[in-house]
C-alpha positions in Angstrom: 2.6 -16.1 -9.8 3.7 -14.8 -13.1 5.8 -17.2 -15.2 9.1 -16.8 -16.4 9.2 -14.2 -13.2 13.0 -15.0 -12.1 14.1 -11.9 -9.4 12.7 -9.6 -7.0 14.3 -6.0 -6.1 12.7 -4.3 -3.6 14.3 -0.6 -3.9 14.5 1.8 -1.6 16.6 4.8 0.4 15.6 3.3 3.9 18.7 1.8 5.9 18.5 -1.9 5.9 18.0 -3.1 9.2 17.1 -6.8 10.9 13.6 -6.8 10.6 13.9 -5.9 6.7 16.5 -9.3 6.3 14.4 -11.8 8.5 11.5 -10.8 5.9 13.9 -11.2 2.8 14.9 -14.7 4.2 11.6 -16.1 4.7 10.2 -14.8 1.6 12.5 -16.3 -0.2 12.2 -19.3 1.7 8.3 -19.1 0.7 8.5 -18.5 -2.3 11.5 -20.1 -3.8 12.3 -17.0 -5.4 15.9 -14.6 -4.5 14.4 -11.8 -3.4 17.3 -9.0 -2.6 16.7 -5.1 -1.1 18.8 -2.4 -3.6 19.6 0.8 -1.0 19.7 4.3 -3.2 22.8 6.1 -2.0 19.9 9.7 -2.0 16.3 9.6 -2.6 16.6 9.5 -6.5 12.8 9.0 -7.4 10.5 7.1 -8.8 12.5 7.0 -12.0 15.8 7.7 -10.7 16.3 4.2 -8.4 15.4 2.2 -11.4 17.9 3.8 -13.7 20.4 3.6 -10.7 19.8 -0.4 -10.9 19.6 -0.7 -14.4 22.5 -3.2 -14.7 21.1 -4.9 -11.6 17.6 -5.6 -13.3 19.2 -6.1 -16.6 21.7 -8.7 -15.1 19.6 -12.3 -16.1 18.6 -11.0 -19.5 15.3 -10.0 -18.3 12.7 -9.3 -21.5 10.2 -7.2 -19.6 9.8 -6.1 -15.6 6.9 -4.9 -13.0 7.7 -2.0 -11.4 5.5 -1.7 -8.7 5.5 1.3 -6.2 5.2 0.1 -2.4 2.2 2.1 -1.2 -0.6 0.9 -3.2 -2.7 -2.1 -2.7 -4.4 -4.3 -5.5 -5.2 -7.6 -7.1 -2.1 -6.8 -9.0 -3.4 -8.5 -12.5 0.1 -8.7 -13.4 -0.6 -11.8 -16.1 -3.5 -9.7 -17.5 -0.4 -6.6 -18.2 1.7 -9.3 -19.8 -1.2 -10.7 -22.0 -2.8 -7.2 -22.9 0.9 -6.1 -23.6 1.1 -9.1 -26.6 -1.6 -8.0 -27.8 -1.2 -4.1 -27.8 1.8 -2.0 -29.5 5.0 -3.9 -30.2 7.8 -5.6 -28.5 9.3 -2.4 -27.1 6.0 -1.1 -25.9 5.4 0.0 -22.2 1.9 -0.7 -20.1 0.3 1.2 -17.2 -1.9 0.0 -14.9 -4.8 2.4 -14.7 -8.3 2.3 -12.7 -11.5 4.9 -12.6 -12.0 7.5 -10.4 -14.7 10.1 -9.8 -14.1 13.7 -11.1 -13.2 15.1 -8.2 -10.5 12.8 -6.6 -9.1 12.4 -10.0 -7.1 15.4 -9.6 -5.2 13.6 -6.8 -3.4 11.4 -9.3 -1.6 11.1 -12.5 -4.3 10.8 -15.0 -4.4 9.4 -18.2 -6.1 10.1 -21.2 -6.2 7.2 -23.7 -7.6 6.3 -27.5 -10.7 4.1 -26.8 -9.9 1.4 -29.4 -6.2 1.5 -28.9 -5.8 2.1 -25.1 -2.7 4.2 -26.4 -1.7 6.6 -23.9 -2.5 10.1 -26.1 -1.6 12.4 -22.7 -0.8 11.9 -18.7 -0.5 14.6 -16.3 0.5 14.0 -13.0 -2.2 15.6 -10.2 -3.7 18.2 -12.5 -5.4 21.6 -11.5 -8.0 21.0 -13.7 -10.5 17.9 -14.5 -8.3 15.8 -17.2 -9.6 12.2 -17.2 -11.4 9.6 -14.8 -8.8 7.2 -15.5 -5.8 7.5 -13.2 -2.5 5.5 -12.9 -1.8 2.8 -10.5 1.4 3.1 -9.9 1.8 -0.3 -11.2 4.0 -1.0 -14.3 5.3 -3.2 -16.9 8.2 -2.3 -19.1 11.1 -3.8 -20.9 14.9 -2.8 -20.9 14.1 0.1 -23.6 12.7 2.0 -21.2 16.3 2.9 -19.6 16.6 5.2 -23.1 13.6 7.1 -22.4 15.1 7.7 -18.8 18.4 8.0 -20.1 17.6 10.8 -22.1 15.5 12.7 -18.8 18.9 12.1 -16.9 21.0 13.8 -19.5 18.3 16.8 -19.9 18.9 17.0 -16.3 22.5 17.4 -16.4 22.9 19.7 -19.3 20.1 21.9 -17.0 22.2 21.8 -14.2 25.4 22.8 -15.5 23.7 25.9 -17.3 21.8 26.4 -13.6 24.8 25.1 -11.0 25.3 29.2 -10.0 21.8 28.6 -8.0 20.7 25.1 -7.7 23.8 23.4 -6.5 21.6 21.1 -4.4 20.0 19.3 -7.0 20.9 15.8 -8.8 20.0 15.2 -11.8 19.6 11.2 -11.1 16.4 12.4 -9.5 14.0 10.8 -12.3 10.2 11.0 -11.9 8.9 8.1 -13.7 5.4 10.0 -14.0 6.2 13.7 -14.7 9.7 12.9 -16.8 9.3 9.9 -18.4 5.6 9.2 -19.5 4.7 13.1 -20.0 7.1 12.5 -22.3 6.2 9.3 -23.6 2.1 10.5 -24.4 1.5 9.9 -27.7 4.4 8.3 -28.9 2.9 4.9 -29.6 5.0 3.4 -27.0 2.7 4.0 -24.0 -0.3 1.9 -23.5 -3.1 1.9 -20.6 -4.4 -1.5 -19.2 -7.7 -0.7 -17.5 -8.9 -3.0 -13.9 -12.2 -3.5 -12.7 -10.5 -5.2 -9.6 -9.7 -3.3 -6.3 -7.0 -1.0 -5.9 -6.4 1.7 -3.3 -3.3 4.0 -2.1 -1.5 3.9 1.5 -0.5 7.3 2.6 -1.3 6.6 6.5 -0.8 4.0 9.1 -4.9 3.9 9.6 -5.8 3.4 5.7 -4.3 -0.1 6.5 -7.7 -1.2 7.5 -9.2 -0.6 4.3 -6.9 -2.1 2.5 -7.3 -5.4 5.0 -11.0 -5.2 4.1 -9.9 -5.2 0.4 -7.8 -8.4 0.8 -10.5 -10.2 3.1 -12.6 -9.7 0.8 -10.5 -10.6 -2.1 -10.4 -13.8 -0.1 -13.6 -14.5 0.7 -13.9 -15.3 -2.9 -10.5 -16.4 -4.5 -9.2 -18.2 -0.9 -11.9 -19.0 1.3 -10.2 -21.8 3.3 -8.1 -18.5 4.2 -10.8 -17.0 7.0 -12.3 -18.3 9.6 -16.1 -19.9 9.9 -18.0 -20.5 12.7 -17.4 -24.0 14.7 -18.7 -25.6 17.5 -16.9 -24.4 20.8 -14.9 -21.2 18.7 -15.5 -17.5 18.5 -18.7 -16.1 16.7 -17.3 -14.9 13.2 -19.1 -12.1 11.4 -17.9 -11.6 7.6 -14.8 -11.8 6.5 -12.0 -13.0 9.4 -8.7 -14.2 9.4 -7.1 -15.8 12.5 -3.7 -16.6 12.4 -3.3 -20.7 13.1 -1.1 -19.8 16.3 -3.7 -17.1 17.8 -6.0 -17.8 21.5 -9.4 -16.5 20.9 -11.9 -17.1 23.6 -15.1 -18.9 22.3 -17.2 -16.0 23.6 -15.2 -13.5 21.7 -17.3 -11.6 18.7 -14.9 -11.1 15.9 -15.8 -9.4 12.3 -16.8 -8.1 10.2 -13.4 -6.9 8.7 -10.8 -8.5 11.3 -7.1 -9.5 11.3 -5.6 -11.7 14.2 -2.1 -12.3 13.8 0.5 -14.4 14.9 0.1 -15.6 18.7 -2.3 -13.0 19.7 -4.4 -13.5 23.0 -8.0 -12.7 22.7 -10.3 -12.4 26.3 -13.4 -13.7 26.8 -16.3 -11.4 25.8 -14.1 -9.5 23.5 -15.5 -7.7 20.6 -13.5 -6.5 17.8 -14.5 -5.2 14.6 -12.7 -3.7 11.8 -9.7 -4.0 13.2 -6.0 -4.8 13.2 -4.9 -7.2 15.6 -0.8 -7.6 15.3 1.2 -10.6 16.7 1.7 -10.7 20.3 -1.0 -8.3 21.2 -3.3 -9.1 23.9 -6.5 -8.4 24.6 -7.9 -9.0 28.1 -12.0 -10.2 28.7 -14.5 -7.9 27.7 -12.5 -5.1 26.0 -13.8 -3.9 22.9 -11.5 -2.8 19.9 -13.1 -0.5 17.2 -11.5 1.1 13.7 -8.1 0.3 15.3 -4.9 -0.6 14.9 -3.4 -2.7 17.7 0.5 -3.0 17.6 2.8 -5.4 18.3 3.3 -7.2 21.7 0.4 -4.3 23.1 -2.2 -5.2 25.8 -5.4 -4.1 26.2 -6.6 -4.4 29.9 -10.4 -5.8 31.2 -13.6 -3.9 29.9 -11.8 -1.1 28.2 -12.6 0.1 24.6 -10.8 1.2 22.1 -12.0 2.7 19.0 -11.6 5.2 16.1 -13.1 6.7 13.6 -13.0 5.1 9.9 -11.8 7.1 6.9 -13.4 5.2 4.0 -14.3 6.2 0.5 -18.3 6.9 0.1 -20.2 3.4 -0.2 -22.3 5.3 -2.6 -19.9 6.0 -5.2 -18.1 2.7 -6.4 -15.1 4.9 -8.2 -14.6 6.9 -4.5 -11.1 6.2 -3.4 -9.7 6.8 -0.4 -9.0 10.4 1.1 -5.1 11.7 1.9 -6.5 13.0 4.7 -4.5 15.8 7.0 -3.8 14.4 10.3 -4.7 17.8 11.9 -6.9 20.6 10.3 -7.7 23.8 12.2 -5.1 23.1 14.8 -6.6 19.7 16.2 -6.2 16.0 15.3 -8.8 14.3 12.8 -10.8 11.5 14.3 -9.1 8.7 12.2 -8.1 5.4 13.1 -6.8 5.0 16.3 -3.6 3.1 16.3 -1.1 1.8 19.2 2.0 1.5 18.9 4.1 -1.6 19.4 4.5 -3.0 23.0 1.9 -0.3 24.5 0.3 -1.0 27.9 -3.6 -0.2 28.1 -5.4 -0.1 31.3 -8.4 -1.9 32.2 -11.6 0.1 32.0 -10.5 3.2 30.4 -11.5 4.4 26.8 -9.3 5.4 24.0 -10.9 7.4 20.9 -9.3 8.8 17.7 -6.1 8.8 18.9 -2.3 7.5 18.1 -0.2 5.8 21.0 3.5 5.9 20.2 5.8 2.4 20.8 6.5 1.7 24.4 3.7 3.5 26.1 2.3 2.4 29.4 -1.1 4.9 29.8 -3.2 5.6 32.6 -5.8 7.1 31.7 -8.4 7.7 29.1 -7.7 9.8 26.0 -9.4 11.2 23.1 -8.4 12.8 19.9 -4.1 12.9 21.0 -1.1 11.9 19.7 0.2 10.2 22.7 4.3 10.8 22.9 
């Protein structure tokens, strides 16, 4: 939707595989834009990756480009960021997307101190030990090619330091560059870096379970921007409560009750009397009659038997605090699994009449009994 967008590049250290290749092909066909995956030869950090592939990024003569971390969900106000850059700074200035967090949680993010009139970033600290600012970095940036000069300076400095420290730190790489600590901290106060503050939704996605919260945010967004994407109550159809997405190929019994905040994927089968709430059911899964699925991610091609109950514990931000963010919960606390979203990997089979509570089930498991607060390997 951004005018003049020419190409999308995905960068990562992960080995490309068949599923990723299939996704790239289908996405190119759907959006009619070239999409490529560039694999780093080593994990190069948030700045090192784009610096390594700078020739690829600039090959089309780009005037500007966006950099988006893949572990965030947002309204992605990219057009607004472009307009903001035209009104602030010069042709070579850069823009960070920022949002407001509460004072306690702000310490877990990059914190931005900006001029209230011009929005120029005057000070930047990544995960400070004491309170610096309520404005946090969303991991979404608008750069011009001039950014590579600043990243290049960090690279040169890293090389010089490695020459001096080679005897003790031979395993380090000068190419590993962090945008946040290495580049933004230096750019702050130079008149080159600005923050565009959004009031739209934003959340990081640091765990599989946080996809449930992200799904809720997107479903709520669709209710305003694309209501036609969401399911409606119709004669002979299932009961819909709140925001629910159902893929056209899914088969849902008319006695099922879905919602709020449910996403049903391609080819899913939902039987009679099934109750699904605050959950994601991925493609090919089958929920047999009278199952109850709450706060759960059901993996591809998984099966839940009749009268089974699969339930997790939500890890939502404080609903009474408009600036609260989702916490990065540790998987274990005091040697025990933290109660959280229940996750069934792909091709998991849950037998009839059992209860699976606050558990993570790895793929291709066929369970025979109930489980509570366990990782089932």
